[in-house]
C-alpha positions as CSV (number, residue, x, y, z in Angstrom):
1,M,7.6,-0.3,-18.4
2,S,4.1,-0.9,-17.8
3,K,1.8,-3.7,-19.2
4,Q,-1.8,-2.8,-19.5
5,I,-4.1,-5.8,-18.0
6,T,-8.3,-5.9,-18.0
7,V,-9.8,-6.5,-14.8
8,R,-13.4,-6.5,-13.8
9,L,-14.7,-4.9,-10.7
10,P,-17.9,-4.5,-8.7
11,D,-19.6,-1.6,-9.8
12,E,-19.2,0.1,-6.6
13,L,-15.1,-0.1,-6.7
14,V,-15.4,1.4,-10.4
15,D,-17.6,4.0,-8.9
16,F,-15.0,4.9,-6.2
17,M,-12.6,5.2,-8.2
18,D,-14.3,7.8,-10.6
19,Q,-15.3,9.7,-7.6
20,L,-11.4,9.6,-6.5
21,V,-10.9,11.1,-10.4
22,G,-13.2,13.7,-10.1
23,D,-12.5,14.8,-6.9
24,N,-8.9,15.2,-8.1
25,K,-7.4,12.5,-5.9
26,A,-6.0,10.7,-8.7
27,A,-5.2,11.3,-12.2
28,S,-6.7,8.0,-13.5
29,R,-8.6,4.8,-12.9
30,A,-5.1,3.1,-13.6
31,S,-3.3,5.4,-11.1
32,V,-5.9,4.2,-8.4
33,V,-5.2,1.0,-8.9
34,A,-1.5,1.0,-9.2
35,R,-1.6,2.8,-5.8
36,A,-3.5,-0.1,-4.2
37,M,-1.2,-2.3,-5.9
38,E,1.7,-0.4,-3.9
39,R,-0.1,-0.5,-0.7
40,E,-0.7,-4.1,-0.9
41,R,2.9,-4.8,-1.9
42,R,4.2,-2.9,1.3
43,R,1.6,-4.8,3.4
44,E,2.7,-8.4,2.2
45,L,6.5,-7.2,2.5
46,A,5.7,-6.0,6.0
47,A,3.8,-9.1,6.7
48,R,6.5,-11.3,6.0
49,D,9.5,-9.1,7.9
50,L,6.5,-9.7,10.8
51,A,7.0,-13.4,10.0
52,I,11.1,-13.6,10.2
53,L,11.0,-11.5,13.3
54,T,8.7,-13.7,14.7
55,D,9.9,-17.0,13.8
56,H,13.6,-16.0,14.3
57,G,13.7,-14.3,17.8
58,D,14.7,-11.1,19.8
59,Y,16.6,-8.5,17.9
60,P,17.8,-6.0,20.4
61,D,19.2,-3.6,18.1
62,L,16.0,-3.1,16.3
63,D,14.2,-2.1,19.5
64,G,14.0,1.6,18.4
65,L,12.6,0.8,15.3
66,A,9.2,0.9,16.1
67,D,9.0,4.2,17.9
68,A,10.9,5.5,14.5
69,A,8.7,4.4,12.3
70,A,5.5,5.3,14.3
71,G,6.5,9.2,13.8
72,T,7.3,8.5,10.0
73,V,5.0,10.4,7.8
74,L,4.1,8.0,4.6
75,S,2.5,11.4,2.5
76,D,2.2,8.9,-0.3
77,L,-0.7,6.9,1.7
78,D,-2.8,10.3,1.8
């Protein structure tokens, strides 16, 4: 399910979105906005996780997680 919304953006951002669509790097303006919002959601979740780890101290069982994550390709961010 999706909802239609109206947003007002600066001209340079709309021009950038149109360039992405024109260069076949995005299917539509809506897909550019959706991709940006997904990235922002992941960033917020990562910030929340960092705050939890910072507040609650050491987690030795997660020591290898950063190394493993560093080698993970996130193709949806390309």
